[in-house]
N, C-alpha and C positions, 0 to 999 in steps of 0.2 A: 155792708158795702162801703167802699171808700167814698169820701166826699171830694177829695182833692183830685184835680184833673190828672196830674202826673201819676198819682197812685192808681187811678183807673186804668191808665195806659200800661203801667207796670203789670197789673193783673192780667190784662189782655195779652201782653207779650209773654208773660210766664206761662199762660195757658197754651199758647201756640208752641212755645219751646218744649213744654212738657209733652204735648202731643207728638212732636217730632222725635223726641227722645224715646218715647214709648214705642213708636214705629220701628226705630232703629234697633232697640233692644229686642223687640219681637223677632226681627229678621235674624239677629245673631242667635237667639235661642233656637229658632227653627233650624238654622244651619248646623248648630251643635247637635241637635237631636238627630239630624240626618246622618251625621258622622257616627254617632253612637249606635244608631240602628243598623247601619251597614256593617259596622264592626262586629256587632252581635251576631249578624248573619254570616260572619266569616267571609265576606266578599271584599277581598283586598283591593281590587282595582276600583270598584265604586267608592270604597272608603277613602282611597287616596284622592279621588276626584272631589268627593264631598269635603275632605279636609282642606283642599285648596280653596274651594268656594267659601268655606267657613272662615279661613284665615283672611280672605279678602273682605268679607263682611265685618270681621273684627277690626281689621285695619281701617276700614271706612269709619267705623264707630269711633275709633281713636282720633282720626283726623277731624271729626266733627265735634269732639270734646265730650262724647257720651261716656267713654271708658278712659281710664288712666292707662298709660302705656304699659305699666308693669302688670296691671290686671289683664290686659290683652295678651301680654307675653305668657302669663300664667295659664290663661285659657287655651292658647295655641299649643303650649307645651303639653298640657294634660291631654289634649286631643291627639297630639302626635304620639304620645305614649300609648294611647288606646289603639291607634292604627298600627304602630310598630309591633305591638303585642301579638296581633293576628298574623303578622308577617313572619314572626319567628317560629 
């Protein structure tokens, strides 16, 4: 454990930020799973709705600094490919 007051504060701040980041990542993963599951069930309408929600969650994660913008673009692109594959 740290002895210096500023180090103790840093540890607390990092813990709260880590918790926040974990919550945001979990929301994104859940949204992605919903898109994949609806796509596997060949339900195009629900998949499109799930894709829109997932894109929103991913964009929120980018704005909060949890994901890099290119990583978010990659995730959204791969999900869009999955949804478009059932539409074709």
